[in-house]
C-alpha positions as CSV (number, residue, x, y, z in Angstrom):
1,M,97.4,90.4,66.5
2,K,94.3,89.8,64.6
3,G,95.4,91.4,61.4
4,A,98.6,89.2,61.6
5,A,96.9,86.1,62.1
6,A,94.2,86.8,59.2
7,A,97.0,86.6,57.0
8,M,98.6,83.5,58.2
9,V,101.1,81.0,56.9
10,A,100.8,78.0,59.1
11,G,102.4,75.5,57.1
12,D,103.6,76.4,53.4
13,E,102.7,79.6,51.6
14,R,101.6,77.6,48.4
15,Y,98.6,77.3,50.2
16,C,98.1,81.0,51.0
17,E,96.6,83.2,48.1
18,A,96.7,87.0,47.8
19,E,92.6,87.1,47.3
20,D,89.8,85.5,49.1
21,R,89.4,81.8,48.0
22,E,86.4,79.3,47.9
23,L,87.1,75.6,48.2
24,T,84.0,73.4,47.5
25,V,84.5,70.3,49.8
26,R,82.5,67.0,49.0
27,K,82.2,64.1,51.2
28,T,83.1,61.1,49.1
29,T,81.6,58.5,51.8
30,L,78.8,59.3,54.3
31,F,79.7,56.2,56.4
32,S,81.8,57.7,59.1
33,P,83.0,61.5,59.8
34,G,86.3,62.4,58.1
35,D,86.4,59.4,56.0
36,G,86.7,60.5,52.4
37,L,86.9,64.4,51.7
38,E,87.7,66.2,48.4
39,A,88.0,69.9,48.0
40,Y,88.0,71.7,44.6
41,D,88.9,75.3,43.8
42,H,85.9,77.2,43.2
43,R,87.2,79.3,40.3
44,T,89.3,76.5,38.6
45,G,87.4,73.5,39.4
46,E,90.5,71.5,40.1
47,L,91.3,69.5,43.1
48,A,93.0,71.1,45.7
49,F,93.1,68.8,48.7
50,R,91.6,65.2,49.5
51,V,91.5,63.4,52.9
52,E,92.0,59.8,53.7
53,T,91.9,57.8,56.7
54,Y,94.9,55.4,57.3
55,G,95.7,52.5,59.3
56,R,99.5,52.1,60.4
57,G,101.8,51.4,57.5
58,G,99.4,53.5,55.3
59,V,100.5,55.5,52.2
60,C,101.7,58.3,54.1
61,G,105.4,57.2,54.0
62,G,104.6,54.3,56.5
63,A,104.3,56.7,59.3
64,A,100.5,57.2,59.6
65,A,99.0,55.5,62.7
66,A,95.4,53.9,63.1
67,G,92.7,56.5,62.9
68,D,95.0,59.4,61.7
69,L,93.4,61.6,59.2
70,A,95.6,62.6,56.1
71,L,95.4,65.9,54.0
72,L,96.9,65.2,50.7
73,G,97.7,67.6,48.2
74,A,96.4,67.4,44.6
75,A,99.1,65.0,43.7
76,G,98.9,62.9,46.6
77,E,101.5,64.3,48.7
78,P,100.9,64.3,52.5
79,V,100.3,68.0,53.5
80,L,98.9,67.6,57.3
81,T,98.4,64.7,59.5
82,V,95.5,65.0,62.2
83,R,95.8,62.8,65.1
84,R,93.5,62.4,68.4
85,R,95.4,63.2,71.6
86,R,94.6,60.2,74.1
87,P,93.6,60.7,77.1
88,S,91.5,64.0,76.7
89,L,88.2,65.3,78.2
90,H,88.2,67.9,75.8
91,H,88.2,65.8,72.8
92,R,91.6,67.3,71.8
93,W,93.2,66.6,68.1
94,D,96.7,67.9,67.2
95,G,97.8,68.6,63.4
96,F,101.2,67.9,62.4
97,L,103.0,68.8,59.0
98,G,103.4,65.8,56.4
99,D,102.7,62.7,57.7
100,G,103.3,63.4,61.3
101,G,105.5,60.3,61.8
102,G,108.8,62.0,63.3
103,A,109.2,60.8,66.7
104,S,110.2,64.2,68.1
105,Q,107.8,66.2,65.7
106,K,105.8,68.7,67.8
107,P,102.3,69.5,66.3
108,L,101.6,72.8,64.3
109,F,98.3,73.1,65.9
110,S,95.9,71.9,68.6
111,A,92.1,72.0,68.8
112,R,89.7,71.0,71.7
113,R,86.3,71.2,72.7
114,S,85.6,74.4,74.8
115,S,83.5,72.5,77.3
116,I,84.1,68.8,78.4
117,L,80.3,68.4,78.1
118,G,80.5,68.4,74.5
119,G,77.2,68.5,72.5
120,A,76.8,69.6,68.9
121,G,76.5,73.2,70.0
122,S,79.6,73.4,71.9
123,G,82.4,75.7,70.9
124,V,85.9,74.5,69.4
125,L,89.2,76.3,70.3
126,V,92.3,76.1,67.7
127,D,95.7,77.2,69.3
128,L,98.4,77.4,66.3
129,L,101.6,76.9,68.0
130,A,104.1,78.1,65.5
131,P,103.5,80.9,64.7
132,A,101.6,81.5,67.9
133,A,97.9,82.6,67.6
134,E,94.5,81.7,68.7
135,F,91.3,80.8,66.9
136,R,87.6,80.0,68.0
137,V,85.0,78.4,66.0
138,E,81.5,80.2,66.2
139,G,78.4,78.3,64.8
140,S,77.5,74.9,63.9
141,F,79.5,72.6,61.6
142,P,77.0,70.0,61.6
143,R,74.7,72.7,60.0
144,R,77.4,73.8,57.6
145,C,77.1,77.2,59.0
146,C,80.4,78.0,61.1
147,R,83.2,80.7,61.1
148,V,86.9,80.7,62.2
149,V,87.6,83.9,64.2
150,V,91.0,85.1,65.4
151,A,91.0,85.2,69.1
152,G,93.1,86.7,72.0
153,A,93.2,90.3,71.0
154,D,92.1,93.3,72.7
155,D,88.2,93.5,73.5
156,D,87.8,96.8,71.7
157,E,89.0,95.1,68.3
158,D,86.5,94.0,65.7
159,D,86.5,90.2,65.2
160,V,88.4,89.0,62.0
161,V,86.6,86.1,60.2
162,V,89.5,84.0,58.6
163,A,87.5,81.4,57.1
164,E,84.0,80.3,56.9
165,V,81.9,76.8,56.3
166,R,78.5,77.5,54.8
167,R,76.0,75.6,52.8
168,K,76.7,75.0,48.8
169,V,74.2,76.6,46.4
170,D,73.6,75.0,43.1
171,E,74.1,78.0,41.0
172,G,72.1,76.9,38.1
173,A,68.9,75.8,40.1
174,H,69.5,78.2,43.0
175,V,68.9,75.7,45.6
176,L,70.8,74.6,48.6
177,L,72.7,71.1,48.1
178,G,73.0,68.5,51.0
179,R,75.2,68.9,53.8
180,D,77.7,66.4,52.3
181,V,78.7,69.2,49.7
182,F,79.7,72.6,51.4
183,V,81.8,75.7,50.7
184,L,85.0,76.7,52.7
185,W,85.6,80.3,52.3
186,L,89.1,81.8,53.1
187,R,90.2,85.0,53.6
188,A,93.2,86.4,51.5
189,G,96.4,85.2,52.9
190,F,95.1,82.4,55.0
191,D,96.7,79.2,54.6
192,A,94.2,77.0,53.2
193,A,95.8,73.6,54.2
194,F,95.6,74.7,58.1
195,A,91.8,75.9,57.3
196,M,91.1,72.2,55.9
197,G,92.8,70.9,58.9
198,I,90.2,72.8,61.3
199,V,87.6,71.3,59.1
200,L,88.8,67.9,59.7
201,V,88.7,68.3,63.4
202,L,85.2,69.9,63.4
203,D,84.1,66.8,61.5
204,R,85.7,64.6,64.1
205,I,84.5,66.6,67.3
206,T,81.0,67.6,66.2
207,G,80.2,65.2,63.5
208,D,76.9,65.5,61.6
209,E,74.6,65.5,64.8
210,L,71.9,68.3,64.3
211,D,70.3,70.0,67.5
212,G,67.1,71.4,66.4
213,V,65.9,72.5,62.9
214,L,68.5,72.8,60.2
215,S,67.4,76.4,59.1
216,D,67.5,77.9,62.6
217,D,70.0,80.5,63.7
218,L,71.9,80.5,60.5
219,L,75.0,83.1,60.6
220,E,75.0,85.9,58.3
221,A,77.8,85.1,55.5
222,T,81.0,86.8,55.8
223,S,82.0,86.0,52.3
224,P,81.2,88.4,49.4
225,V,78.9,85.7,47.7
226,S,75.5,85.4,48.6
227,V,74.3,82.3,49.9
228,V,70.7,82.6,48.5
């Protein structure tokens, strides 16, 4: 199961690449979690995705509801819509293909806190509904140091990391940038749009609240590019 989920086309194979990929994600506004994100391909520097928050009757075909997060492609086309489910003790969010406006449309994935107690250190679980797969998020998104791991397989199998968020390094000055700019690393074959959807949920669920010193307990990077 883990091998199949590591090469996962969740929505559209256009967003899956044969090689490992990195996106540089930049917050375009710091006033509210999730409001204004842009993701650029690390190799080409071209815009890959952008994120906006829409009220009812927004530009996503008029189907976006108040508070929805819209993941748009480079040309502005709606790729995913992320919507909070209410009520939900686990702070559950659902992701829909396109503008998510169909009355009978079922979510592509659902994400929630692993504990109703919350807190910046609490885990997040992600269920991909079609095709069925389970993922867990390890680490701390507010620290920009977390990874998405395939879950639900036999205990004797090694964990497979399919995506990772880490701090962005200025390649010229060799210094870490602020948390408003970070790297999203993707394993070959994993759906970049789905990974961005997970990032949106993490931004909403955990926000930017830090627990402790920023440099504590950093995970070892999974991607082949060094972070120092």
